Structure formats: structure tokens, C-alpha cells
N, C-alpha and C positions, 0 to 999 in steps of 0.2 A: 503494499502499499505506499503511496506516496506520501512523504515524512508531515506536506503541506497540510495533510487532513488531520494530522496527529499532534497538537498542542496549545496553544488557546488562540486567540482571536483577533484582531483590532488590526491598526495599522501602523503604530507606533508606541513606543513605553514599555514601561515596567509596570505588570499588574499585582492584585492581590486574590483572595480566593481559595477557597480548598486544595483545590489544583494549580491556580492561574501562573501564566507565563504570558507576558504579550510580547508579540513579535513586529518585526517592521517588515513583513511582506504585504499587508494590506489584504491577507487570504484569513478565513477562520481556518480554527484549528483548535483541535483538541488539546488536554493538558497531559502533557510528559510526566506522570508521577514518579519516575526512576530516579530524583535527585534525592531520597532518601532524607530529606530535609522536614519529615514532616508534613508532605503535602497529601498525605491521603487523607480523605474525611473521614473525622473522628467520632465516636461516639459522644453524646452530650457530655457536657464537664461535669453537670450535677452530677448529686447519689441520691438522688429521690427514689425512695422504696418503690419496690412492685407493688401493685395494688392490693395482692393477695396477703400481704403479711398483714399480722395482729401487731395490736400497739405498742405490744414487748419486743416486737422487732425494729420499732422506730429508732430507739436509741441511739445504734451508732451514724443512721442516716442523719438522724438530728446534728447529731453534735459536730459532724460533719459540716452540714450545712452551716454552723454556727463558727464553725472555723476551728473547733476542738480537735484536731484531727489526732493527736495522740490517744485521745479517749477514744473518739471513732475507729482508731487502728486495734485497740485494745478489745474492743467491745465485739467489732467484725472478726478478729481471729479467735473469738470465745463460740461464736455461730459458725466459722469455718470448720472449727476443729468436730463438730455435729453435723457436718457437711451440707451447707447451706450454700448452693453456687453464688448467691448474691453477695453475699458475705466474703468469698474469694474475690470477686471483682472489685469490690471494696478496697479489700488491703491493696489489691493491685493497683488500684488508681492513687491510693494514698504514696507508694512505693513510686508508680511512673511521674508523679508531680512532684514527688519531694516535698510533700507535706507534711512538715512536723518532723519529719526524718531525712537522711540523705537521698538524694535523689538515686535509684538503684533501677534500671529497666531490666537486667536480669533478673533480679529477684520479684519484678512487675509481672515481666514474661511468663515465670512460672507459675505464679497466681494467678494470670490470666488461662493459664494452660490448663489448670484443676477445674478453675470455672467453666472452660469449656467442655471440658468433658462431662462434665456433670448437667450442662446442655443451657447456661446463660446465655443469651445471644449476644448481648453487648460484648462479653468478654471475647465470644467467637470473632466479632469485628477488630475489638481491638486487638488479640494477640493476629489476626489476618494482617491488621498494618501494621505492626513490629516484624513478624516475617519477610511481609514487600520491602519493607524499609532495610531488613539487616539489621533490625536496634531492640539490642538486649536477646538476641536470638540470630542463630543462622539464618542467612539470609534465603526464601523459600517462596519463590513466586508462587509453584503450583500447589504446595501447602495452604497456603495464603488465601490461590484459588478455592480449595477444596472448604476452607472455614467459612468466606464468602457464601458460596453454595449454600452451604446447611443454614446460617444466616437469612440469606435473602429467600429459601425456601417456606421461612417463617412472615414472610413479607416486611423485612426490614429493609427500610427505604436506603440507608446509607450502603448496608451490604449489596444490595442491589446495584447501586451509582456503581462501588469498587470493582465489581465482579463485570460489569461493562465495559469498563476502562481496561479490564485484563483481556475480554475478549477483542476488544477494538486494537490492542495492541501485540494481540496474537503472544499474549507474555504472562505464562503460567498457565492458558487456555488456550487451546486451538485460536488462530485468527479465524472472528467471524463477525463480519459487523453487522449483521442483522440480527443476531443474539446481542451484539452490543447495545443497539438502538432500542431492543426492547428491554434490557434492564434499565437503560438510560432513561427513556420514556420513562418508565414505572417510578423512577425515584423522582422526575419532575414532576408528574402527577400526584406525588405523596408532597409536594411542595420542596425540595431540597432545590436550593436556589442555583449550585452550581449546575446540577443535573438539568434545571432548565437551560440554562447557559447553554451547556455542551449540545443539549438537544436541538438548540436553535441551531449551531455550526453544522450539527448534521442534516439537517434539514436546508440548511443554504447550500452543502456541498453534495448534498447527493448519497450519503455513506451511509448505509444500511436502511434509508429511507426512500421514497421519492423525493428528488428535489421538489422544494416549495415554499416559494418567498415569504407567501402570507404566513405559513405556519411558524419559520424561521422567525418573524417577525413578530409573532403572538408569545413564544417563548422567551424571546429575548425579553420583550416587555416584562412579563410577569418576574424575570430575576434580574429586573433592573428595579420593579415595585417592592421588591425585598431587599433592594440596599446594595446587592452586589455591583461594587463600583467598575468593574469592567463590561459588565452588561449595561451600565446605565451608559459609558460613552460608546459601546455598540449600537446600543439602542439609538442614541443620538445619531449618529452617521446614518443609520438605517432612516431614521425620519430626514435628515438633511437631503439624502439623496433618494428618497422615494422608493429602497428597497424594498418590497413588498407592502409598502404602506405610499399613502398620501405624503407627498413631500411637504413638510409643515417643519419649517425653521423657527418658529415661536417655539414649538410644543418641545422641540430639541434643546433649545438652550437651558433650560431647566437642567436637563440632564448631563449636559456638558459641560454647565459651571458645577455642581456635584464634584464629577469625576475628575476635574483640573483640582479643583478646591484638596480633592483627597489626593492629590500627587498624581494622577495620570499624563505624561508627558504630551502624549500625543492631542489630549483631549485641552490641554492649556494652549497649544500651537492656535487650535481651531479656535479657541476662545477668544484668542490674541488677533485673530482674521474677524470675527464676528465683530470685534469693537473698531476694529481700522474699517472696516466697511459701515459699520453701521446696519448688521442684518438683520434678518428676525425680530423686526420693531424695537434695537438696540440702539440708543442713542449713539452716534460715531464720537469714541473718543480716543484718539493718539496715544493719550499718556497712557491709559487701562491697557491698550494694545500692546505698547513698549514694556509694560510690567510684565502681562503674562508672556510676552516673549521671552524676555529674559532669565525667565524662568524654567519655560517649555527649552531654551539653548542648553541650561544650564543642566536640564534632564538629556539631554542628547540630540536634540532634534533639531535638523538642518531645514532651513527655510532660506536662501538667498535673496530670495522676492523680498520677504518680509524684512529680513534684514536691513535692505536698502530704503525699504520705506521708514523704516526706525531710525536709519542713519539720518535721514536728512531731517530730522526733528533739531530745534535748538539744542546746545548743551543742557541748559537747564532743565529742558524737558524730558531731555534722557538721565540725567542725574535723579531727578525727580522719580522716574521710572525704577531706576536701579536702586532706588533706596526703597521703594515701594515694593519692591521682589525682592530684596535682601530680607527685609520686615518681614514678607511672608514666609520663607524660607527659618526665619529663626523662629517664627511660630509654631512653626511646624516641630519642630524641634522641641521645644516645650511641650508637646502635645504627647510625644511619644512613653 
């Protein structure tokens, strides 16, 4: 399969998201999760107890949610000794996160493994992620796929999503874009934003599904409305270019603004052009255009035409824009 179909989306920049990587090709791509940097979609970070548990079983989960991690660990270990699968998973999460104890992926993997053997679905997903990434345990995509498949069979959306990625790449599972699309669509329908984003990419490229610009736009819109920044940028591009939608710059600009504020260089450069030209109902503002151009340029975006327009500004205007750009960057550092 063409590698251009297998990593993430957009025109320029560096993105975020469960498996997100922005590229400079202008083509839709799907995530490459082989980096081993924690980019496999993870189970929820909270430790909410299963609904079937009794009040007496709540104590470890309550302690965890209150930040009393050592108490939670002690209580969970006690329950685990009695064969409770969810208690094993809670112990694993404490060690994986280094919560009140030293971070220990090896110990976490051991506890997840026992929980998975006992049938706990979140443990299957978590252990599958560790196997896929080679974190705390030997890297084994085939074993990861087996765990995802077991969890997916219970209807777990993240397990379906991860399994879909393995089928898409032919890594741990035979390459099968049709099965990949089915699993990714299942997760998208369960409101997993990254799956919605990737399903939009599949529809736009016609991978595992019939190419359909309207479907692509619809799924991208869902991911964007959930706040996935890469989707917000791509949906803005769709609106501006009329990909599967009626061209509508005014609707695109709020998404573009949000993506720019969240650090997407391509969105920043497009926003600079919006202010430079006064498009989409935005008042023309060369100083604001220059600010966003300086920010985008620092992010690695090349745009000689816009640079010439910025260079034509008075020195005082350029210095003001440079200061505004630096102030924006400084603010981002304080928010991290």
C-alpha cells in the first residue's frame, strides 16, 4: 500500500492526537503508531469502578480518584489477592503512571497480563498497547493484535480502533484495508474522535471504502466538533476549498483560528492570509497577518509570496508584529 495512505492528514505542520502526525504532502494520511511514544489510543485514565461492584468494593477506586494512591494500591492489592481482575488493572495503572510509587512499566505489564487473563477488557487494551510499543514488555504486534481482537469482540471502541490500525498497516495482522475500515468505523460510530478523523481520511482516499467526499467531510466535522485539533484544521481546509461541502470561508475561519491558536503551523499560515486579504468577512489587517506569518515561519512553513508582502510593511509595523508573535509564543510556553 502507498505510504501516503498510512500516516495523518493535512498540508503542513506538526500535530497532536492519539496517533496524530501532520505531514507536508497535502494528502490525507493515517497514523503511524510505530514510534513507540505512547501514541496508541489508551484506555480511560480514570479508575471508575465497574457498575456491578458493591459499595464495599468502592474504596480502592474512591482513594484513587481522590489522589490517595498508596491507599488505593494497598486496597487493590488486597482485592487482587482474592482474584479480582479489575483490582489487578488498578494496581497496574498505579505502577504505569508512577502514582505514589516509582514508575514501573515492567511491573505494570505483569499486573495487566494477569488482569487480561482474568478477562478484564481495559487490561487487554492496556497490555496490547504495551506490547505494540515494546514498553515494559517485549514488542510483539501479533500478541497485541490478539489482545485487541479479544477486547474488540466485547464491543470496546478503542480496541476496535487499534485493531483497525494493525489491519491497515499489515502489522500484527495481514494487511486488509476493508477490515481496517470496518473496525475504524465501529470506533468512529462510538464517538472516538481520532477514529472519526481517520475514517474521513479513508473516505477521501478511497481506502477500504468507496471514495466519498461527502462522507469524508461529515466524519471530519464530527472529529472537529469534538475538539481534535488536526480535524479542526482539515475541516477548515475542506470548507475553504469546498471538498465535499459548499465552499464557505466564514464557517472555516473559527476552526482555522482554533487550530492556529493550538499550534498548527499550517493553520497559522492560512490565518495570516485571511488577515492579509480580508477574506471570509474578516477585516483586512496586515499587522495581524504579519504576526501569524512570523509564528508560522518559526514553525517551519515556507511562503515566499507572503514574506514579500510582510517585508513591504513599515519597520515599525514589522517590529510590532514580531513582538506580538513572540508574546504569543511566550504565552504558549506558560500554558504547557
